[in-house]
N, C-alpha and C positions, 0 to 999 in steps of 0.2 A: 457289656457288664461291669460297674466302677469295680476297681480290685476289693474295695473293703467289703463288699457281699460277696464277694467270691470266697474271701478268708470266712465269711459266715457260714457257706456251704462247707467250708472244708471243716470247722467246726465241729457243724452239722454229722458231718461222714462220722468223728472220730467220737463224737458223743453216743452214735448209733453203734459202732465198736463196742464202746464203755459197756454198753445196755444190752446188750447182745452177751457179753461175757460176763456180767453179772446174773442175766435173768435165764440162764442154761440151765441153775442148778434148780429151779423153779421147777421146771418140765420133765425136769431128768428124777427127780426128788420120789416120784410115786415107786420108777424102779427101782432105783439105788437105796430107798428105805425099805422096801421088801427083801432085796437083798442082803442088807444089811445089819436088817432090826433093828431101824431106828425111829421112835416111835415121836406121837407132835412136841411135846416138852423136848425131848431132843433136839427136834427139826426148830422150833423156837429158838432152842439155846444155840444151834449154828447159824439161821439166821442174824438173830441178836449178835454174835460175834463178829461177821462182817461190819455190820452197820456200828459199832464199837469201834473195830479197827480202822473203820472208814474215818468215823468222826475223829479220830486221833490223829489218822491221815492227813486229813484236811489240815487241822493245827501247824503240822507239820509243814507241809509242801506251802502253804500259802508264803511264810516268809523266805522260803525257798525258792519260791518261783518269783519272787520282785527281787529277790537277788540275782538268781541266775538269769533271769527274762524269761520272755514266755517260748521262744522257742527252743531252746536246749533243756527247759523242763519240762515243755511236754513229749519232745522226745525222750527222756529218760525213762518217765513216768510211763508212757506208752509201751515201751519196751518190756517194763519190769512188770506191768498186769497181764498184758500177753502172755508171757514165759507162765506167769501163776496162773493165767487160766487152762493153759496146756499139761500143767503139774497135775490139775484135779481128776485126769486120767487115772491116776496113781493111786486114787481117795479109794481105803477099803475100812471104811466103818466110819463111827461119829469124831472120834478125836483127830483120823486124820484129815476128814471133811472140814471140822471145825478150823484146822492150823491153814488149810487153804486158803478157806474162806478169810481170815485175818490178813492172811498175806496178799489176797485181792483187794481187799477192803484196803489197806495199806494203799498199796499203789495205783488203786483208780481213785481216790480220791482227789488228785490233781486234776483230774476233769475241768470241773465245775469253776475252780479259781483259777485256774490261766485262760479258759474260754472266756471268763469273764473279766480280764485283766486284757484279752487281745481284742473285747468289744468297746473297753474305756479306752483302748489305746486308738482303735481303729474308727470310732462312730461318733457323734455327736449326739447330744442328751434329746434330742426329738427323736432320734433315730434305734437309739440304745432298746428300750423294750422289746422293738420288731427283732433288732440281732440276736437278743437273747432267746426270744419266740423260737427262731430259725437253728440257732443250734438245740435247743431244748427240744426241736420235735425229733432227735435223733433218741430220746429218751423214750417216746410211744413208738417210734419207727424200730428202734431195739426188741423190744419188746413185741411188736406186729411181726416183725422177723421170725422169733427166735422160738414159736409155739412149731407153725410148719419145716423149720429149718433143723429143729430138736429131733422131733418125733421122727422124720423121714430119716435121718441119720443114726438114731438109735436104731429104728428096725432094717437099716440095710449095712451100716457099718458096726454097731454096737454105740451102748451108752458114751465110752471112753472118746471117740471119735466127734463127739456133740460137744466135747470141748478142746479138741485137738484144733478144730479145721476153723471154726469163730476166735481162737488165739492166735493163730496164722495173720489174722486178716489186719491185725494191729499192727503185724511188726511192717506188715506192706506199705499199711500207711506212715508210717514214721519216714520210709524213706522220698512220699511224695511230700511230706513235710517238709523235710530237708531242702527238699528242691525249692518247693512255691512260697514258702512262709518267710517275710522277712517283715521288720519295722516298717510302719508309714514313711518314716523319714531317709529313709535307703531301700525301700522296694525298686527294682527296677524297671517295674511296669506300669505302675504307677503315675496318672496325669499330675501336672501343675496343679491343675485348678484342684482336683481332688485330694492333693497332697495341702495346698493352701489349706483345705477345709478342714481339715482334719487337724493339723498343727495347731492354725487358731481356735479351734475349739478346746483342743490339749494345752494352749501356751497357759490359761490361769488356774491349770489344774495337778499341779506339782505342790510336793512338801518339801520341806527342811526338818524338820522334827521327826524323833524316832521310834518305834512302834509301839512302844509305850503309851506315849500322849494318848491313844486312842481309845484309854481307858479313863480320861478324864471327861468323854464325851457320852451325853444322856444318849445320842441316836445310837452309838455304839451297844449301849447295853440294853438299849429298846425294841432291835431289833433281834437281838441274842435271843431276848426273852418271849418275843415273838413267833421265833425260827423253833425253838424248842418243841412245841408241842403241833410242830406243822408238817412234820416231813413220816412220820407213820402211817397215815391212809395211802400215801401213793405206795409206799412199801408194805405195806399188808397187800396190795393188787399183786404186786408184781413177786412176792414170795408166794404169797399163800393161794391165787387166786384159780391156779390149774388144782389144788387139792381142794379147795371148796368147791367147784362144780363137781369133783369128783365124788366128794364124801354127800354131798348137800342134794345136788343136782344131777346126780346119775351118768357125769360125763364120762366115757371112757378114753382112753391116746386117741383114738381116730376121732371123736367128738372135739378134743381140747383142740388138735391141729386143724380143724375145720372152724372153728368159733371163738377161740381164747384170744384170738389176736384182736378183735373187733374192738374191746375195750381200748386199746393203745391208739388204734386207729381214732376214737374219741379225744383220747387226750392230747393227741396231736393238733387235732383241728381247735382243741382248746386252748392250747398255747397260741396258734397263731391266731385266733379272735382277741386273745385277751391283751397279746403283746400289739398286734395292730389298734385295736380298742383306747388303748393309753398312748400311743404313739399319735392316733388321730386327736385328740384330745389335746394331747400340749400343743400338735401343730393348729390347729385351729385357736390357740390362745390359751388353754386354762391352766394353770399352773401345774408343777409336777407334784405338789401332792395331791392335787384335785384328782389329776388324772389318775397317780397310781392307784390313791386311797378309794375312791369311788369301783375301778375293776377287781380289785381285792376281796371289796365287801361283798360285790356281787357274787364272784366264784364261791365262796363261804357261804353265802346263802343258799345258792342251788347247788353246794355238796350235800347237805342237810336234806333238801327238798326230795334229791335224788335217793338217798342212800338206808334211808328208813325203811322204804316202802319196796326196797329192792330184797330187806332180805325176808319182809311179812307176805310178800304176796307169792299165791302157790302157781303161778304161770314161772315154767322154766324162760321162756323166750322174754316174757317182760321184766325179770331179775337180770339176765342179762342185758336188756335194753337200759335198763336203771343204772346197773353198774357202768354203762359206757355212756350214759349223763353226768352218772357222778365223777370219772376222772375227768373227763372235758369240762364241768365245774372247777375240779381240782389242777387243772393246770390254765383254766383263766387266770385263776389268783397266781400259782405258780410264776406265771412266766411276768407278772408285774413283781412280785415278789424279790425274784430273785434278782430284781433287775436293781433292788434299793442300794447293793453296795457300791454300785457305779454311779448313783445320784446325790449318796452322801459324803462321800468320800474319795480325794484326789485319785487318779489314775496312778498315781507310782506308789498308793497303799490297798490298792483295789482287791489284788491275790491276796494280801494279807489278812484283811477283813473277810473277803469270802471264804477263806479259809478258815477263821473262827466262828463264823454264822455258818458254814455247812456243817462244820463239827458239833454245833449245839444241836444240829436239827439232826444230825445221826446220832446222836448220845442219846438224843429224847426217845425217837425210833425204834434203839436199839433196846433201852430198856420197855417201851411200850411191846414191841414186840415179843420180848423173853415174857413179860404178863399176859402179852394175845396167847401165846404158844399153850400156857397154864387154863388159860380161861375156855381155850377153845376144849384142851381135853377135859377139863373137868363138868363145863356145862353147855358147849359147842359154842356154836359162831353168833348167837343175837347178841349177845352183852359188847361182843367187838365191835358189830355194823351198828350200833348205838352209839360206842365212844369215837367211833369215825365219823359219826354225822355230829358230833359236838365239837371237836377241836380246831376246822379252821375259823369255827365263830370265834372262839377262845382266842384263839392267833391274830384274826383281825381287831379285836377288840385288846389284846394287849398291845400291838401295835398302836392304837388309836390314844390309848392312854401315856404311853411311852415314849413314842414319836409325835407331838402336836402338830408339828409340821416337817415335811420331806424340805430341806435344803440343802444345798451343797456345805459341807463341813470348813469354814477356814480357819487357819492355826496360826 
């Protein structure tokens, strides 16, 4: 296997750990909410705290990653978020959990900017969306693993260990990352042919201008505007799905462990399908613009088709199947949408761009998540499902308007 694909797998592993760490709280929530008296609005406040911190953290981490380099920055971030996850075992109520979620959000924010920078450094344009899809598998895989692992751990050892065990996994990964990861021009295991392919692809993707020059590019603002409304649907299912299945569909913890992972299998399949579809279109001669936007629009339409009937159906099994399809569609769009910073900007800018790109998505998700907590508390889940159905269509439309053509920005 070529070294660059091994790098993609290594990125998928840490993204899996990242999502286990952030997802555990959603499964533990019904237990700790009852133990510490945390209501719906309070829970929305806690989840929004994570997303707000995650957004701020991405803005900070992006330029730091470009400055420190992928290897060092990723190691530091993984150590900090692993420790923050373990400290959740000390949580004792609304404000302690809010503080811990803020700590976790700031630290975890480096994952996607750093992984995207590694993709920009290691992969040619026709492989990038597939490489992004591979490391994005970690998001779904983490969510797949979390419900059964967390329920088993809670029942066997107590809810505190549900944070301690996954937090420890990140520390193990850091050791492997330090041993195995090197830049493509210095990696001891890369073959000359692969190295030549990578470096030739990267040669025209360096920039000498300062990061503030990004502000003058319409493409930079365009992807930010499109991103601000796109993250909430994924985070709603990540943080609220177990609670929704208990509140509305009558699940207990055993049923959560048995079935709550299924939508995340569908999410991973969606990421692979979206990434490979876009890469295939580029390989067959279509422009980057057409290859990316075709798949983005397909995913956006399918989200709406799935999510509305998921709420209104009386059948629990059909509702779960439609939620699975909705997450499949979200990740079809996401795998390609998340590739855009690597398509539009030079490799040495990708972490900075991705940091701001991710930040606005998290900040938008935080505000919408806070709103969702109050909407659910006051009126139930219906309006939130309708909101989710519309947001990806709005995002695709904004991208079409503000980024009329996806081409590499030259300075």
